[in-house]
C-alpha positions in Angstrom: -3.4 -44.3 22.3 -4.0 -41.1 20.3 -3.0 -41.3 16.7 -2.5 -38.1 14.7 -4.6 -37.8 11.5 -2.6 -38.1 8.3 -3.6 -35.9 5.4 -2.8 -36.4 1.7 -1.9 -33.1 0.2 -0.7 -32.9 -3.4 0.6 -36.5 -3.3 2.6 -35.8 -0.1 1.6 -37.2 3.3 1.5 -34.5 6.0 0.1 -34.7 9.5 -2.8 -32.5 10.3 -1.0 -30.5 13.0 1.6 -29.4 10.4 -1.2 -28.1 8.1 -2.5 -26.1 11.0 0.9 -24.8 11.9 1.6 -23.7 8.3 -1.8 -22.0 8.1 -1.2 -20.2 11.4 2.2 -19.0 10.4 1.0 -17.8 7.0 -1.9 -15.9 8.7 0.5 -14.2 11.2 2.9 -13.2 8.3 0.0 -11.8 6.3 -1.1 -9.9 9.5 2.2 -8.2 9.7 1.5 -6.7 6.3 -2.0 -5.5 7.1 -1.9 -4.4 10.8 -5.5 -5.1 11.6 -5.0 -7.8 14.3 -7.8 -9.9 13.0 -5.6 -12.2 11.0 -3.3 -12.5 14.0 -6.3 -13.8 16.0 -7.0 -16.3 13.2 -3.3 -17.3 13.1 -3.4 -17.9 16.9 -6.6 -19.9 16.5 -5.0 -22.1 13.8 -2.0 -22.7 16.1 -4.4 -23.7 18.9 -5.9 -26.2 16.5 -2.4 -27.4 15.7 -1.9 -28.2 19.4 -5.2 -30.1 19.4 -4.3 -32.0 16.3 -0.9 -32.9 17.8 -2.6 -34.2 20.8 -4.7 -36.5 18.6 -8.1 -34.9 18.8 -10.5 -35.3 15.8 -11.0 -32.7 13.1 -14.3 -31.5 14.6 -12.7 -30.8 18.0 -9.9 -28.9 16.2 -12.5 -26.9 14.3 -14.4 -26.0 17.5 -11.2 -25.0 19.2 -10.3 -22.8 16.2 -13.7 -21.1 16.2 -13.7 -20.6 20.0 -10.3 -19.0 20.0 -11.1 -16.8 17.0 -14.4 -15.6 18.4 -12.8 -14.8 21.8 -9.9 -13.0 20.1 -12.2 -10.9 17.9 -14.3 -9.9 21.0 -11.1 -8.9 22.8 -9.9 -6.8 19.9 -13.2 -5.0 19.6 -13.2 -4.4 23.4 -9.7 -3.0 23.5 -10.1 -0.9 20.3 -13.4 0.4 21.5 -11.8 1.5 24.8 -8.8 3.0 23.1 -10.7 5.1 20.5 -13.5 7.6 21.0 -17.0 6.6 19.7 -16.6 8.9 16.7 -13.7 10.6 15.0 -15.0 14.0 16.1 -14.5 13.1 19.8 -10.9 14.4 19.6 -12.1 17.8 18.5 -14.8 18.4 21.1 -13.7 21.0 23.6 -10.8 22.3 21.6 -10.4 26.1 21.2 -10.6 28.0 18.0 -9.9 31.7 17.3 -12.6 33.6 15.4 -10.9 35.4 12.5 -13.8 37.0 10.6 -17.5 36.7 10.1 -18.8 35.3 6.8 -22.4 36.1 7.7 -22.9 37.3 11.2 -26.7 37.2 10.8 -26.5 33.5 10.0 -23.8 32.8 12.6 -21.2 31.7 10.0 -17.6 32.6 10.6 -14.0 31.7 9.6 -12.0 30.3 12.5 -8.4 29.1 12.8 -8.0 25.5 13.9 -5.1 23.2 13.5 -3.2 25.9 11.6 -6.0 26.0 8.9 -9.0 28.1 8.1 -12.3 26.4 8.9 -15.9 27.4 8.4 -17.8 27.5 11.7 -21.4 27.8 12.8 -21.5 29.9 15.9 -24.3 29.5 18.4 -25.0 31.9 21.2 -23.5 35.4 21.4 -22.1 37.1 18.3 -18.8 38.9 19.1 -16.1 40.6 17.0 -13.1 38.8 15.5 -10.3 37.6 17.8 -12.7 35.8 20.3 -12.0 32.3 21.5 -14.7 29.7 21.0 -15.0 26.0 21.9 -15.8 23.2 19.5 -19.1 21.4 20.3 -19.4 19.2 17.2 -18.0 18.7 13.7 -20.4 18.5 10.8 -18.4 17.6 7.7 -16.1 20.6 7.2 -18.0 22.9 9.4 -17.2 23.2 13.1 -20.1 23.9 15.5 -18.7 26.3 18.1 -19.9 28.5 21.0 -18.4 30.7 23.7 -19.5 28.2 26.4 -17.1 25.4 27.2 -18.7 22.0 26.5 -19.6 19.8 29.5 
C-alpha cells in the first residue's frame, strides 16, 4: 500500500501533494502577471509532481517528474516561439517598400526615405535615381535602412 509523505510546515502537518498543488497554483498565478509561459510550464510541472505525490511516489521520483515536465515544456515553448517569430527583429522589414524623398549625399548613397509614416536614413546600393523612386529594404542596421531598387530574394 502506498502511503503519502507527510510534511511538517510551520508547525502544521500537510501532505506533500498539497505543497506541490499550492506551488503549481502560485506559479500559474504569477505567470498570468508576466506572460512569458515559462512559469506556466513550471506550474504544470509542479502539478505533475503533485499527482506523483498523491499516488505515493517518493520525493526523488516527484523531483524527476518535475524536471522532465519542465524541460519538455521549455523545449516546446522555444520550438513554438521560434517558429512563430522571425530569427531577427528586422525580418519583418525585409522586402518592404520605401519611397525616396531626397538625397542626403548622393555620392555616398545616403538618402532620406519615408517608411512607416516616418523619415528614415537609408543607405542606397546600386543605381542612384532622383527622388520619388521606390526602393526595397534589404537590411536594417540600427536606424539606417539598407535599400536598393532590386527586390530581395
